[in-house]
N, CA, C and O atoms as CSV, one atom per row, in Angstrom:
chain,resi,resn,atom,element,x,y,z
A,1,MET,N,N,-87.015,-129.934,12.018
A,1,MET,CA,C,-86.678,-129.222,10.809
A,1,MET,C,C,-86.903,-129.557,9.438
A,1,MET,O,O,-87.404,-130.653,9.186
A,2,VAL,N,N,-86.560,-128.650,8.378
A,2,VAL,CA,C,-87.245,-128.368,7.248
A,2,VAL,C,C,-86.219,-128.353,5.902
A,2,VAL,O,O,-85.418,-127.442,5.695
A,3,VAL,N,N,-86.399,-129.560,5.007
A,3,VAL,CA,C,-85.766,-128.958,3.867
A,3,VAL,C,C,-86.139,-128.485,2.981
A,3,VAL,O,O,-86.976,-129.156,2.377
A,4,LEU,N,N,-85.840,-127.341,2.476
A,4,LEU,CA,C,-85.836,-126.546,1.047
A,4,LEU,C,C,-85.267,-127.330,0.170
A,4,LEU,O,O,-84.208,-127.919,0.386
A,5,PHE,N,N,-85.964,-127.404,-0.950
A,5,PHE,CA,C,-85.665,-128.201,-2.503
A,5,PHE,C,C,-86.426,-127.177,-3.459
A,5,PHE,O,O,-87.489,-126.557,-3.456
A,6,ASP,N,N,-85.185,-127.352,-4.373
A,6,ASP,CA,C,-85.994,-126.993,-5.747
A,6,ASP,C,C,-86.952,-127.888,-6.488
A,6,ASP,O,O,-86.627,-128.994,-6.919
A,7,GLY,N,N,-88.069,-127.389,-6.605
A,7,GLY,CA,C,-89.391,-128.178,-6.773
A,7,GLY,C,C,-89.583,-128.251,-8.482
A,7,GLY,O,O,-90.718,-128.544,-8.857
A,8,VAL,N,N,-88.823,-128.070,-9.258
A,8,VAL,CA,C,-89.194,-128.373,-10.320
A,8,VAL,C,C,-87.979,-129.478,-10.693
A,8,VAL,O,O,-88.215,-130.279,-11.597
A,9,CYS,N,N,-86.609,-129.528,-9.964
A,9,CYS,CA,C,-86.103,-130.223,-10.455
A,9,CYS,C,C,-86.169,-132.027,-10.149
A,9,CYS,O,O,-86.062,-132.651,-9.093
A,10,ASN,N,N,-86.340,-132.386,-11.240
A,10,ASN,CA,C,-86.650,-133.967,-11.213
A,10,ASN,C,C,-85.743,-134.622,-10.597
A,10,ASN,O,O,-86.341,-135.612,-10.174
A,11,PHE,N,N,-84.373,-134.711,-10.192
A,11,PHE,CA,C,-83.188,-135.002,-9.416
A,11,PHE,C,C,-83.726,-134.451,-8.253
A,11,PHE,O,O,-83.640,-135.150,-7.243
A,12,CYS,N,N,-84.182,-133.524,-8.176
A,12,CYS,CA,C,-84.202,-132.890,-6.303
A,12,CYS,C,C,-85.590,-133.598,-6.013
A,12,CYS,O,O,-85.641,-134.138,-4.908
A,13,ASN,N,N,-86.636,-133.688,-6.738
A,13,ASN,CA,C,-87.588,-134.686,-6.019
A,13,ASN,C,C,-87.502,-135.716,-5.768
A,13,ASN,O,O,-88.109,-136.158,-4.793
A,14,ALA,N,N,-86.782,-136.439,-6.482
A,14,ALA,CA,C,-86.459,-137.921,-6.746
A,14,ALA,C,C,-85.623,-138.017,-5.121
A,14,ALA,O,O,-85.657,-138.999,-4.379
A,15,SER,N,N,-84.864,-136.647,-4.840
A,15,SER,CA,C,-84.087,-137.028,-3.391
A,15,SER,C,C,-84.998,-137.062,-2.339
A,15,SER,O,O,-84.987,-137.863,-1.405
A,16,ILE,N,N,-85.891,-136.038,-2.557
A,16,ILE,CA,C,-86.994,-135.791,-1.630
A,16,ILE,C,C,-87.659,-137.115,-1.079
A,16,ILE,O,O,-87.676,-137.526,0.081
A,17,ASN,N,N,-88.334,-137.809,-2.499
A,17,ASN,CA,C,-89.143,-138.804,-2.128
A,17,ASN,C,C,-88.068,-139.864,-1.588
A,17,ASN,O,O,-88.488,-140.189,-0.477
A,18,PHE,N,N,-86.977,-140.497,-1.829
A,18,PHE,CA,C,-85.857,-140.932,-1.368
A,18,PHE,C,C,-85.608,-140.824,0.320
A,18,PHE,O,O,-85.269,-141.718,1.096
A,19,LEU,N,N,-85.934,-139.264,0.612
A,19,LEU,CA,C,-85.698,-139.362,1.867
A,19,LEU,C,C,-87.140,-139.264,2.954
A,19,LEU,O,O,-87.158,-139.563,4.147
A,20,ILE,N,N,-88.066,-138.852,2.280
A,20,ILE,CA,C,-89.375,-139.398,2.659
A,20,ILE,C,C,-89.676,-140.873,2.944
A,20,ILE,O,O,-90.393,-141.094,3.920
A,21,ASP,N,N,-89.214,-141.950,2.204
A,21,ASP,CA,C,-89.066,-143.316,2.369
A,21,ASP,C,C,-88.497,-143.671,3.543
A,21,ASP,O,O,-89.051,-144.459,4.309
A,22,ARG,N,N,-87.239,-143.073,3.810
A,22,ARG,CA,C,-86.534,-143.401,4.784
A,22,ARG,C,C,-86.646,-143.120,6.120
A,22,ARG,O,O,-86.240,-143.805,7.058
A,23,ASP,N,N,-87.437,-141.679,6.161
A,23,ASP,CA,C,-87.610,-141.115,7.375
A,23,ASP,C,C,-89.007,-141.853,7.995
A,23,ASP,O,O,-90.000,-141.218,7.640
A,24,GLN,N,N,-89.362,-143.126,8.898
A,24,GLN,CA,C,-90.310,-143.060,9.171
A,24,GLN,C,C,-90.611,-142.645,10.206
A,24,GLN,O,O,-91.518,-143.362,10.629
A,25,LYS,N,N,-90.250,-141.458,11.278
A,25,LYS,CA,C,-90.560,-141.279,12.399
A,25,LYS,C,C,-90.680,-139.536,11.867
A,25,LYS,O,O,-90.243,-138.686,12.643
A,26,GLY,N,N,-91.150,-139.199,10.830
A,26,GLY,CA,C,-91.193,-137.948,10.420
A,26,GLY,C,C,-90.286,-136.821,10.761
A,26,GLY,O,O,-90.867,-135.749,10.930
A,27,VAL,N,N,-89.413,-136.820,10.855
A,27,VAL,CA,C,-88.366,-135.819,11.236
A,27,VAL,C,C,-88.675,-134.605,10.556
A,27,VAL,O,O,-88.997,-133.521,11.042
A,28,PHE,N,N,-88.501,-135.015,9.087
A,28,PHE,CA,C,-88.172,-134.097,7.946
A,28,PHE,C,C,-89.637,-133.338,7.584
A,28,PHE,O,O,-90.629,-133.949,7.184
A,29,LYS,N,N,-89.576,-132.015,7.785
A,29,LYS,CA,C,-90.782,-131.619,6.731
A,29,LYS,C,C,-89.952,-130.823,5.479
A,29,LYS,O,O,-88.740,-130.610,5.424
A,30,PHE,N,N,-91.099,-130.420,4.400
A,30,PHE,CA,C,-90.469,-130.268,3.604
A,30,PHE,C,C,-91.323,-128.894,2.709
A,30,PHE,O,O,-92.542,-128.764,2.596
A,31,ALA,N,N,-90.125,-127.884,2.095
A,31,ALA,CA,C,-90.576,-127.066,1.439
A,31,ALA,C,C,-90.134,-126.614,0.053
A,31,ALA,O,O,-88.963,-126.258,-0.079
A,32,ALA,N,N,-91.145,-126.588,-1.229
A,32,ALA,CA,C,-89.860,-126.122,-2.479
A,32,ALA,C,C,-89.517,-124.591,-2.073
A,32,ALA,O,O,-90.211,-123.734,-1.526
A,33,LEU,N,N,-88.329,-124.575,-2.497
A,33,LEU,CA,C,-87.847,-122.800,-2.509
A,33,LEU,C,C,-88.344,-122.137,-3.201
A,33,LEU,O,O,-88.053,-120.952,-3.039
A,34,GLN,N,N,-89.296,-122.439,-4.285
A,34,GLN,CA,C,-89.914,-121.026,-4.522
A,34,GLN,C,C,-91.421,-121.132,-4.517
A,34,GLN,O,O,-92.207,-120.739,-5.379
A,35,SER,N,N,-91.753,-121.965,-2.955
A,35,SER,CA,C,-92.900,-121.677,-2.689
A,35,SER,C,C,-93.050,-120.975,-1.851
A,35,SER,O,O,-92.024,-120.563,-1.308
A,36,GLU,N,N,-94.453,-120.469,-1.305
A,36,GLU,CA,C,-94.596,-119.247,-0.200
A,36,GLU,C,C,-94.211,-119.584,0.886
A,36,GLU,O,O,-93.860,-118.730,1.701
A,37,PRO,N,N,-94.179,-120.941,1.176
A,37,PRO,CA,C,-93.129,-121.126,2.758
A,37,PRO,C,C,-92.048,-120.875,2.718
A,37,PRO,O,O,-91.424,-120.085,3.426
A,38,GLY,N,N,-91.493,-121.882,1.411
A,38,GLY,CA,C,-89.902,-121.735,1.432
A,38,GLY,C,C,-89.489,-120.086,1.590
A,38,GLY,O,O,-88.730,-119.511,2.370
A,39,ARG,N,N,-90.029,-119.787,0.895
A,39,ARG,CA,C,-89.212,-117.975,0.402
A,39,ARG,C,C,-89.595,-117.166,2.067
A,39,ARG,O,O,-88.866,-116.356,2.639
A,40,ALA,N,N,-91.106,-117.755,2.619
A,40,ALA,CA,C,-90.998,-117.349,4.056
A,40,ALA,C,C,-89.783,-117.600,4.830
A,40,ALA,O,O,-89.263,-116.755,5.559
A,41,ILE,N,N,-89.310,-118.888,4.635
A,41,ILE,CA,C,-88.200,-119.248,5.478
A,41,ILE,C,C,-86.884,-118.258,5.427
A,41,ILE,O,O,-86.259,-117.706,6.333
A,42,LEU,N,N,-86.673,-118.258,3.590
A,42,LEU,CA,C,-85.471,-117.913,3.452
A,42,LEU,C,C,-85.910,-116.541,4.218
A,42,LEU,O,O,-85.370,-116.418,5.317
A,43,ALA,N,N,-86.686,-115.613,3.881
A,43,ALA,CA,C,-87.018,-114.540,4.622
A,43,ALA,C,C,-86.699,-114.164,6.048
A,43,ALA,O,O,-86.356,-113.087,6.537
A,44,LYS,N,N,-86.881,-115.204,6.510
A,44,LYS,CA,C,-86.629,-115.013,8.202
A,44,LYS,C,C,-84.992,-114.899,8.268
A,44,LYS,O,O,-84.447,-114.131,9.061
A,45,TYR,N,N,-84.446,-115.526,7.588
A,45,TYR,CA,C,-82.943,-115.536,7.413
A,45,TYR,C,C,-82.243,-114.483,6.593
A,45,TYR,O,O,-81.195,-114.701,5.987
A,46,GLN,N,N,-82.770,-113.530,6.605
A,46,GLN,CA,C,-82.685,-112.258,5.438
A,46,GLN,C,C,-82.226,-112.802,3.952
A,46,GLN,O,O,-81.483,-112.199,3.179
A,47,ILE,N,N,-82.849,-114.097,3.734
A,47,ILE,CA,C,-82.230,-114.072,2.257
A,47,ILE,C,C,-83.372,-114.191,1.167
A,47,ILE,O,O,-84.017,-115.223,0.983
A,48,THR,N,N,-83.553,-112.944,0.429
A,48,THR,CA,C,-84.923,-112.740,-0.017
A,48,THR,C,C,-85.138,-112.586,-1.313
A,48,THR,O,O,-86.268,-112.459,-1.782
A,49,THR,N,N,-83.805,-112.584,-2.169
A,49,THR,CA,C,-82.977,-112.734,-3.619
A,49,THR,C,C,-82.625,-114.361,-4.014
A,49,THR,O,O,-81.428,-114.495,-4.267
A,50,ILE,N,N,-83.107,-115.131,-4.078
A,50,ILE,CA,C,-82.789,-116.387,-4.770
A,50,ILE,C,C,-82.856,-116.355,-6.176
A,50,ILE,O,O,-83.852,-115.685,-6.447
A,51,THR,N,N,-82.378,-116.684,-7.075
A,51,THR,CA,C,-82.614,-117.097,-8.490
A,51,THR,C,C,-82.395,-118.348,-9.133
A,51,THR,O,O,-83.024,-119.042,-9.931
A,52,ASP,N,N,-81.162,-118.427,-8.458
A,52,ASP,CA,C,-80.772,-120.071,-8.992
A,52,ASP,C,C,-80.942,-120.921,-7.661
A,52,ASP,O,O,-80.395,-120.716,-6.578
A,53,PHE,N,N,-81.755,-121.836,-7.977
A,53,PHE,CA,C,-81.992,-122.779,-6.582
A,53,PHE,C,C,-81.259,-123.909,-6.648
A,53,PHE,O,O,-81.840,-124.946,-6.326
A,54,ASP,N,N,-79.929,-123.986,-7.045
A,54,ASP,CA,C,-79.073,-124.861,-6.640
A,54,ASP,C,C,-78.500,-125.451,-5.809
A,54,ASP,O,O,-77.494,-126.066,-6.164
A,55,SER,N,N,-78.910,-125.493,-4.399
A,55,SER,CA,C,-78.770,-125.814,-3.216
A,55,SER,C,C,-80.030,-126.402,-2.752
A,55,SER,O,O,-81.133,-126.060,-3.177
A,56,VAL,N,N,-79.814,-127.339,-1.823
A,56,VAL,CA,C,-80.551,-127.735,-1.087
A,56,VAL,C,C,-80.699,-126.884,0.425
A,56,VAL,O,O,-79.578,-126.593,0.840
A,57,ILE,N,N,-81.456,-126.567,1.051
A,57,ILE,CA,C,-80.795,-126.056,2.365
A,57,ILE,C,C,-81.634,-126.860,3.564
A,57,ILE,O,O,-82.626,-127.500,3.215
A,58,LEU,N,N,-81.342,-126.843,4.638
A,58,LEU,CA,C,-82.027,-127.486,6.128
A,58,LEU,C,C,-81.901,-126.394,6.620
A,58,LEU,O,O,-80.934,-125.660,6.417
A,59,GLU,N,N,-83.055,-126.083,7.478
A,59,GLU,CA,C,-83.199,-125.356,8.652
A,59,GLU,C,C,-83.391,-126.139,9.923
A,59,GLU,O,O,-84.394,-126.825,10.118
A,60,LYS,N,N,-82.268,-126.001,10.896
A,60,LYS,CA,C,-82.603,-126.802,11.324
A,60,LYS,C,C,-81.780,-125.906,12.731
A,60,LYS,O,O,-80.814,-125.145,12.694
A,61,ASP,N,N,-82.716,-126.422,14.043
A,61,ASP,CA,C,-82.787,-125.470,15.308
A,61,ASP,C,C,-81.894,-124.022,15.087
A,61,ASP,O,O,-80.739,-123.901,15.494
A,62,GLY,N,N,-82.658,-122.936,14.356
A,62,GLY,CA,C,-82.446,-121.378,14.235
A,62,GLY,C,C,-80.958,-121.691,13.162
A,62,GLY,O,O,-80.065,-120.855,13.299
A,63,ARG,N,N,-80.725,-122.710,12.252
A,63,ARG,CA,C,-79.893,-122.440,11.754
A,63,ARG,C,C,-80.194,-122.752,10.213
A,63,ARG,O,O,-81.215,-123.422,10.057
A,64,LEU,N,N,-79.478,-122.383,8.986
A,64,LEU,CA,C,-79.625,-122.575,7.820
A,64,LEU,C,C,-78.515,-123.187,7.474
A,64,LEU,O,O,-77.471,-122.649,7.843
A,65,TYR,N,N,-78.428,-124.450,6.689
A,65,TYR,CA,C,-77.157,-125.514,6.313
A,65,TYR,C,C,-77.178,-125.229,4.715
A,65,TYR,O,O,-77.947,-124.290,4.511
A,66,GLN,N,N,-76.696,-125.633,3.704
A,66,GLN,CA,C,-76.532,-125.220,2.333
A,66,GLN,C,C,-75.489,-126.256,2.024
A,66,GLN,O,O,-74.804,-126.894,2.825
A,67,LYS,N,N,-75.498,-126.308,0.573
A,67,LYS,CA,C,-74.937,-127.571,-0.083
A,67,LYS,C,C,-74.360,-128.787,0.779
A,67,LYS,O,O,-75.132,-129.381,1.533
A,68,SER,N,N,-73.259,-129.104,0.703
A,68,SER,CA,C,-72.809,-129.926,1.384
A,68,SER,C,C,-73.090,-129.821,2.761
A,68,SER,O,O,-73.002,-130.842,3.442
A,69,ASP,N,N,-73.394,-128.820,3.250
A,69,ASP,CA,C,-73.272,-129.657,4.902
A,69,ASP,C,C,-75.082,-129.481,5.200
A,69,ASP,O,O,-75.597,-129.855,6.254
A,70,ALA,N,N,-75.669,-129.003,4.341
A,70,ALA,CA,C,-77.328,-129.552,4.422
A,70,ALA,C,C,-77.332,-131.332,4.450
A,70,ALA,O,O,-77.638,-132.103,5.360
A,71,ALA,N,N,-76.770,-131.638,2.797
A,71,ALA,CA,C,-76.705,-133.198,2.483
A,71,ALA,C,C,-76.265,-134.069,3.911
A,71,ALA,O,O,-77.022,-134.881,4.442
A,72,LEU,N,N,-74.989,-133.757,4.383
A,72,LEU,CA,C,-74.797,-134.065,5.224
A,72,LEU,C,C,-75.286,-134.446,6.615
A,72,LEU,O,O,-75.408,-135.551,7.143
A,73,GLU,N,N,-75.557,-133.083,7.104
A,73,GLU,CA,C,-76.399,-132.936,8.276
A,73,GLU,C,C,-78.301,-133.500,8.097
A,73,GLU,O,O,-79.185,-133.691,8.933
A,74,ILE,N,N,-78.252,-133.613,6.414
A,74,ILE,CA,C,-79.434,-134.415,6.549
A,74,ILE,C,C,-79.174,-135.664,6.533
A,74,ILE,O,O,-80.228,-136.277,6.698
A,75,ALA,N,N,-78.491,-136.203,6.442
A,75,ALA,CA,C,-77.807,-137.629,6.453
A,75,ALA,C,C,-77.204,-138.189,8.102
A,75,ALA,O,O,-77.126,-139.361,8.472
A,76,ARG,N,N,-76.987,-137.464,8.565
A,76,ARG,CA,C,-76.752,-137.559,10.118
A,76,ARG,C,C,-77.965,-137.276,10.926
A,76,ARG,O,O,-77.985,-137.252,12.156
A,77,ASN,N,N,-79.046,-137.050,10.081
A,77,ASN,CA,C,-80.383,-137.054,10.890
A,77,ASN,C,C,-81.215,-138.408,10.563
A,77,ASN,O,O,-82.282,-138.582,11.152
A,78,MET,N,N,-80.884,-139.082,9.910
A,78,MET,CA,C,-81.897,-140.405,8.952
A,78,MET,C,C,-81.461,-141.809,9.750
A,78,MET,O,O,-80.482,-142.195,10.388
A,79,ASN,N,N,-82.567,-142.268,9.404
A,79,ASN,CA,C,-82.043,-143.606,10.673
A,79,ASN,C,C,-81.267,-144.473,9.430
A,79,ASN,O,O,-81.017,-144.327,8.234
A,80,GLY,N,N,-81.056,-145.451,10.487
A,80,GLY,CA,C,-80.276,-146.614,10.002
A,80,GLY,C,C,-78.548,-145.947,9.640
A,80,GLY,O,O,-78.005,-144.940,10.093
A,81,LEU,N,N,-77.950,-147.148,8.496
A,81,LEU,CA,C,-76.576,-146.943,8.183
A,81,LEU,C,C,-76.209,-145.392,7.322
A,81,LEU,O,O,-75.095,-144.887,7.183
A,82,TRP,N,N,-77.536,-144.866,6.823
A,82,TRP,CA,C,-77.360,-143.320,6.277
A,82,TRP,C,C,-76.819,-142.306,7.304
A,82,TRP,O,O,-76.383,-141.210,6.950
A,83,LYS,N,N,-76.854,-142.645,8.385
A,83,LYS,CA,C,-76.068,-141.872,9.390
A,83,LYS,C,C,-74.505,-141.552,9.143
A,83,LYS,O,O,-73.945,-140.455,9.112
A,84,LEU,N,N,-73.852,-143.143,8.939
A,84,LEU,CA,C,-72.663,-142.955,8.722
A,84,LEU,C,C,-72.040,-141.844,7.689
A,84,LEU,O,O,-70.871,-141.485,7.825
A,85,LEU,N,N,-72.634,-141.466,6.948
A,85,LEU,CA,C,-72.727,-140.208,5.195
A,85,LEU,C,C,-72.065,-138.930,6.077
A,85,LEU,O,O,-71.481,-137.927,5.665
A,86,TYR,N,N,-72.341,-139.301,7.261
A,86,TYR,CA,C,-72.139,-137.779,8.086
A,86,TYR,C,C,-70.702,-137.952,8.133
A,86,TYR,O,O,-70.231,-136.824,8.277
A,87,GLY,N,N,-69.690,-138.891,8.077
A,87,GLY,CA,C,-68.177,-138.912,8.418
A,87,GLY,C,C,-67.635,-137.938,6.971
A,87,GLY,O,O,-66.666,-137.228,7.239
A,88,PHE,N,N,-68.031,-137.855,5.831
A,88,PHE,CA,C,-67.892,-137.103,4.731
A,88,PHE,C,C,-67.505,-135.777,5.502
A,88,PHE,O,O,-66.708,-135.002,4.972
A,89,LYS,N,N,-67.953,-135.547,6.520
A,89,LYS,CA,C,-67.439,-133.998,6.881
A,89,LYS,C,C,-66.396,-133.599,7.320
A,89,LYS,O,O,-66.200,-132.395,7.487
A,90,ILE,N,N,-65.314,-134.711,7.661
A,90,ILE,CA,C,-63.682,-134.442,7.848
A,90,ILE,C,C,-63.182,-134.107,5.915
A,90,ILE,O,O,-62.052,-133.769,5.565
A,91,VAL,N,N,-64.188,-134.292,5.113
A,91,VAL,CA,C,-63.358,-133.729,3.966
A,91,VAL,C,C,-63.960,-132.415,4.186
A,91,VAL,O,O,-65.090,-132.109,4.566
A,92,PRO,N,N,-62.748,-131.571,3.797
A,92,PRO,CA,C,-62.534,-130.296,3.261
A,92,PRO,C,C,-63.856,-129.595,2.655
A,92,PRO,O,O,-64.228,-130.035,1.567
A,93,LYS,N,N,-64.636,-128.510,3.265
A,93,LYS,CA,C,-65.835,-128.183,2.857
A,93,LYS,C,C,-65.654,-127.720,1.171
A,93,LYS,O,O,-66.537,-127.882,0.329
A,94,PHE,N,N,-64.286,-127.106,0.907
A,94,PHE,CA,C,-64.443,-126.411,-0.339
A,94,PHE,C,C,-64.092,-127.769,-1.778
A,94,PHE,O,O,-64.203,-127.620,-2.995
A,95,ILE,N,N,-63.719,-128.840,-1.090
A,95,ILE,CA,C,-63.632,-130.108,-1.763
A,95,ILE,C,C,-65.279,-130.525,-1.971
A,95,ILE,O,O,-65.640,-130.689,-3.136
A,96,ARG,N,N,-66.479,-130.735,-0.682
A,96,ARG,CA,C,-67.476,-131.567,-0.719
A,96,ARG,C,C,-68.112,-130.166,-1.954
A,96,ARG,O,O,-68.465,-130.356,-3.118
A,97,ASP,N,N,-68.091,-129.213,-1.420
A,97,ASP,CA,C,-69.011,-128.129,-2.090
A,97,ASP,C,C,-68.740,-128.009,-3.913
A,97,ASP,O,O,-69.610,-127.733,-4.738
A,98,PHE,N,N,-67.692,-128.223,-4.114
A,98,PHE,CA,C,-67.085,-128.554,-5.412
A,98,PHE,C,C,-67.743,-129.792,-5.885
A,98,PHE,O,O,-68.433,-129.725,-6.902
A,99,VAL,N,N,-67.600,-130.959,-5.236
A,99,VAL,CA,C,-68.437,-131.923,-5.799
A,99,VAL,C,C,-69.888,-131.653,-5.678
A,99,VAL,O,O,-70.512,-131.928,-6.703
A,100,TYR,N,N,-70.578,-131.194,-4.708
A,100,TYR,CA,C,-71.996,-130.845,-4.594
A,100,TYR,C,C,-72.370,-130.146,-5.711
A,100,TYR,O,O,-73.371,-130.415,-6.375
A,101,ASP,N,N,-71.399,-129.027,-6.002
A,101,ASP,CA,C,-71.921,-128.293,-7.463
A,101,ASP,C,C,-71.653,-128.576,-8.433
A,101,ASP,O,O,-72.056,-127.902,-9.381
A,102,LEU,N,N,-70.850,-129.705,-8.632
A,102,LEU,CA,C,-71.154,-130.539,-9.979
A,102,LEU,C,C,-72.447,-130.955,-10.273
A,102,LEU,O,O,-73.067,-130.516,-11.242
A,103,VAL,N,N,-73.022,-132.011,-9.269
A,103,VAL,CA,C,-73.927,-132.777,-9.594
A,103,VAL,C,C,-75.153,-131.413,-9.564
A,103,VAL,O,O,-76.049,-131.483,-10.404
A,104,ALA,N,N,-75.148,-130.270,-8.638
A,104,ALA,CA,C,-76.224,-129.325,-8.998
A,104,ALA,C,C,-76.208,-128.698,-10.216
A,104,ALA,O,O,-77.302,-128.745,-10.778
A,105,LYS,N,N,-75.331,-128.119,-10.825
A,105,LYS,CA,C,-75.074,-127.760,-12.052
A,105,LYS,C,C,-75.733,-128.686,-13.467
A,105,LYS,O,O,-76.290,-128.300,-14.495
A,106,ASN,N,N,-75.483,-129.633,-13.116
A,106,ASN,CA,C,-76.219,-130.864,-13.875
A,106,ASN,C,C,-77.468,-131.942,-13.554
A,106,ASN,O,O,-77.626,-133.126,-13.851
A,107,ARG,N,N,-78.068,-131.224,-13.002
A,107,ARG,CA,C,-79.021,-131.890,-12.063
A,107,ARG,C,C,-80.472,-131.976,-13.088
A,107,ARG,O,O,-81.303,-132.880,-13.005
A,108,TYR,N,N,-80.536,-130.889,-13.986
A,108,TYR,CA,C,-81.410,-131.010,-14.772
A,108,TYR,C,C,-81.114,-131.663,-16.122
A,108,TYR,O,O,-82.056,-131.913,-16.874
A,109,ARG,N,N,-80.068,-131.905,-16.413
A,109,ARG,CA,C,-79.577,-132.711,-17.612
A,109,ARG,C,C,-79.431,-134.127,-16.904
A,109,ARG,O,O,-79.501,-134.835,-17.909
A,110,PHE,N,N,-79.321,-134.753,-16.155
A,110,PHE,CA,C,-79.359,-135.694,-15.262
A,110,PHE,C,C,-81.042,-136.490,-15.236
A,110,PHE,O,O,-81.330,-137.678,-15.379
A,111,MET,N,N,-81.963,-135.246,-14.986
A,111,MET,CA,C,-83.097,-136.173,-14.787
A,111,MET,C,C,-84.299,-135.464,-15.333
A,111,MET,O,O,-85.460,-135.855,-15.447
A,112,GLY,N,N,-83.607,-134.077,-15.708
A,112,GLY,CA,C,-84.675,-133.092,-16.371
A,112,GLY,C,C,-85.309,-132.321,-15.488
A,112,GLY,O,O,-84.912,-132.116,-14.340
A,113,LYS,N,N,-86.614,-131.730,-16.136
A,113,LYS,CA,C,-86.887,-130.074,-14.636
A,113,LYS,C,C,-88.467,-130.462,-15.259
A,113,LYS,O,O,-88.847,-130.925,-16.335
A,114,MET,N,N,-88.959,-130.156,-14.381
A,114,MET,CA,C,-90.887,-129.975,-14.440
A,114,MET,C,C,-91.512,-128.510,-14.991
A,114,MET,O,O,-90.484,-127.844,-15.111
A,115,ASP,N,N,-92.115,-128.044,-15.206
A,115,ASP,CA,C,-92.954,-126.857,-15.721
A,115,ASP,C,C,-93.585,-126.247,-13.972
A,115,ASP,O,O,-93.718,-125.045,-13.744
A,116,ALA,N,N,-93.896,-127.328,-12.927
A,116,ALA,CA,C,-94.256,-126.903,-11.686
A,116,ALA,C,C,-93.744,-127.601,-10.969
A,116,ALA,O,O,-93.456,-128.756,-11.280
A,117,CYS,N,N,-93.503,-127.094,-9.850
A,117,CYS,CA,C,-93.492,-128.052,-8.527
A,117,CYS,C,C,-94.804,-128.977,-8.156
A,117,CYS,O,O,-95.960,-128.560,-8.082
A,118,ARG,N,N,-94.446,-130.065,-7.983
A,118,ARG,CA,C,-95.465,-131.050,-7.972
A,118,ARG,C,C,-96.197,-131.115,-6.904
A,118,ARG,O,O,-95.719,-130.498,-5.952
A,119,LEU,N,N,-97.471,-131.792,-6.663
A,119,LEU,CA,C,-98.285,-131.779,-5.283
A,119,LEU,C,C,-98.482,-132.916,-4.419
A,119,LEU,O,O,-99.197,-133.837,-4.815
A,120,PRO,N,N,-98.006,-132.956,-3.433
A,120,PRO,CA,C,-98.057,-134.276,-2.319
A,120,PRO,C,C,-99.223,-135.215,-2.394
A,120,PRO,O,O,-100.291,-134.689,-2.708
A,121,THR,N,N,-99.222,-136.558,-2.156
A,121,THR,CA,C,-100.337,-136.888,-2.239
A,121,THR,C,C,-101.039,-136.212,-0.592
A,121,THR,O,O,-100.514,-135.439,0.208
A,122,PRO,N,N,-102.511,-136.946,-0.558
A,122,PRO,CA,C,-102.670,-136.406,0.294
A,122,PRO,C,C,-102.042,-136.914,2.011
A,122,PRO,O,O,-102.001,-136.138,2.965
A,123,GLU,N,N,-101.612,-138.353,2.050
A,123,GLU,CA,C,-100.948,-138.603,3.133
A,123,GLU,C,C,-99.684,-137.989,3.098
A,123,GLU,O,O,-99.374,-137.592,4.221
A,124,LEU,N,N,-99.031,-137.811,2.439
A,124,LEU,CA,C,-97.966,-136.680,2.580
A,124,LEU,C,C,-98.020,-135.512,2.953
A,124,LEU,O,O,-97.188,-134.971,3.682
A,125,LYS,N,N,-99.280,-134.864,2.360
A,125,LYS,CA,C,-99.389,-133.328,2.544
A,125,LYS,C,C,-98.945,-132.579,3.599
A,125,LYS,O,O,-98.646,-131.391,3.477
A,126,ALA,N,N,-98.853,-133.440,5.050
A,126,ALA,CA,C,-98.983,-132.852,6.332
A,126,ALA,C,C,-97.682,-132.167,6.375
A,126,ALA,O,O,-97.431,-131.059,6.848
A,127,ARG,N,N,-96.560,-133.366,5.561
A,127,ARG,CA,C,-94.686,-133.265,5.767
A,127,ARG,C,C,-94.426,-132.165,4.972
A,127,ARG,O,O,-93.270,-131.773,5.127
A,128,PHE,N,N,-95.426,-131.167,3.739
A,128,PHE,CA,C,-95.081,-130.304,3.515
A,128,PHE,C,C,-95.636,-128.914,3.949
A,128,PHE,O,O,-96.790,-128.654,4.290
A,129,LEU,N,N,-94.759,-128.230,3.878
A,129,LEU,CA,C,-94.914,-126.910,4.654
A,129,LEU,C,C,-96.388,-126.037,3.289
A,129,LEU,O,O,-96.843,-124.914,3.507
């Protein structure tokens, strides 16, 4: 499973750090949407022009999940009680995505923006594409 995220968003990077800390089995790999590996994954699904990096994207089993579907699918594959968040799947997608979009549109306001994608530490480098 590959999690694609906005590499210059502090909120997004904090979310990835949160996920890394709770993914002891190393189930997830990561790539910034702005990176070559991120763009290559999107191109595989005929997504070649992304200008607004406002959604986390999960590639799993040959399928792409976006917005709230991606977040819930990530939770479903986490360890421990985080799996319970998948229960929000019963909430209609238009409501889940509305809430997701509210957070996404304000993510830079919440935690700021970096000028460039951060580089992982040497021990985490293997988990990034």
